N, C-alpha and C positions, 0 to 999 in steps of 0.2 A: 486436624490435618485434612478432614473432608472439606471444611470451608476453604482452606488454602487451595486445594485442588480445584474446587468450583470457581474460586476467584481467578486462579491462573487460567483455567479454560475460558472463562468469560473474557478476560483481558486478551488472550491470544486470538479468540474469534473476532473481537472488535478490531484488533490490529490487522488481521488478514483481510477483513472486509473494508478496511480504511486505507489501503495501501495507495501510494502515489509515487510519482517520479518527476524529475526536473529536466529542463533543457536550456539552451543558449538564450538568455534574456536579451542579449544584444541584437538578436534577430527579431525581437519583439513578436515572437510566435508566428513566423511566416508559415502559412498553411501548406505551401508548396514543399517546404523542407520536411514536414512531418510525414508526408505520404511515403509508404514503403514498409519494409520489414525491419524491425529493430530487435536485436538480440539483447536480452537482459544480462548485464554483467556486474551489477552491483545493487544491493538492497540493504539499507541500514535504517533501523528505527529505534526509537526510545519512547518511553512513556511511563504512565502510572495508572493504576486503577485503585480507587479508594472507596471504602464503605465504613460503617461504624466499627467493623471488626479490625480495621487497619488498612494499610496501604501496601500495594505491591508495586515495586519498581521493576521495569524490565528493559532489556536491550536485546535487539535481534540483529543478526548479521546473516545475510543470504550466502548460500554456497551451492555448489553442484548445479549450476545454471544450465538448463537446456531450453529455457523459455524464449519464445520469439513472439512479439506482438506485431501485427500487421495493420497499419492504418491505410484504409482504402478511401478514395475520393469518389464523390458523385454516385452513390450516396456515401457520406462520411461514416463508415462502419469500421469497428475494430474487431479483429479476430486474434486468437492466441493459441499457441501449441506449446508443449513441453512442460517442464516442471522446475522446481527448485526446492532446496531444503533451507531451514533456518536454524542457526545456532542461537538458542534462546537462553538468556541469563536472567533469572528472576530473583528478587530479594524481597522477603516477607518475614517480619518478626525477627530480624537479625540473621536469618538463614539465607544463604545464597545457593541457588541450584543452577547448573548449566547443563543443557541437554540439546541434542540435535533433534529437531522435530522433523519427522519423516517427510520425504519428498511430497510436495503438494501439487496436485494437478492444477494447471493454470485454468482460470475461469473467473470467478468473482472479484479477483484483486483489482485489476484495472478494466478488464474486458470480460464480458460474459458471452463468449463465442457467438457472433452473429447477431446478438441482441443488444449490443452496445453501440451507441453513436457518439461522435465527437465533434467539437467545434472549438475554435480558437478566437479569443478576443483579447488583443494586446498580449500580455504575458500570462494569460490564463487559459488552460486547457480544461474544458468541461466535458466530462464523460457521463452519459446518461444510459442507465441500465434499468429496465423495468420501471420506468417513470421516476427513478431516483437519480439525481445528479450529484456528482462530486467534482469539485473544482481543484485542480492541481496548478501550482505555480511553475511556469516554465523557467528554469534556472539557466539551462543551456539548450540551444537548438541550432545545429549546424548540419552540413551535409552528412556528417559521420557520427555526431554525438548528440544525445538527448539526455537531459537530466531533469527530473520532475520532483517536486516537493509537495507533500500533503501534511497539513497539521490540523488537528481538530480536537475538540472537547465534547464529549457526549455524556449526558446524565440520564440514566434509566432507572425505573423502579422494578426491581426483581423480587416479586412476592413480598412487597412491603419494605424491602431494603433498598435504599438509594445507593446507586453505584455511579461514580464519576470516573470516566476514563479519558486520559489525555494521551495523544499520540502525535509523533513527528516522524514522518517517513520520507526517505529519499531513495529514488530509483535511478539507476544509470543504465543507459543503453548505447549500443554502437550499431551502425548500419554497415 
């Protein structure tokens, strides 16, 4: 059970640090449209984390949104306020557990208040925080709607145990 909790925590932390969102691809990532304050109104992710001990499958759905992300221009900086909770369903060893993970303060998910910069190239939004960049696919970007998608696979060595985590995250915002 201790290994399960450790794996669950690792998977959850990877998911939180790998969050993304999508916007109107038809706009092809128009930088002028992204500027302004965007209220987070949807967060969905799924993925898995596997080691020699087994695989954890997880699905998360955001709720209780008060988060607002603000994209500023010249310089292109992102700031964020508010929070959200996640209803997290995990399956490991044939057991499924669903719990609401307490309200998380906004920060490292997409923006690290004042320390994150952004740029758009075609349908890709790149966010750089502390010299690390994450690329989100802009699914929808209009005057009032932004949807971003992030998917990634990460393999890390945790004390001699290899862990591979795969995540697919979609964020939805309104202006």
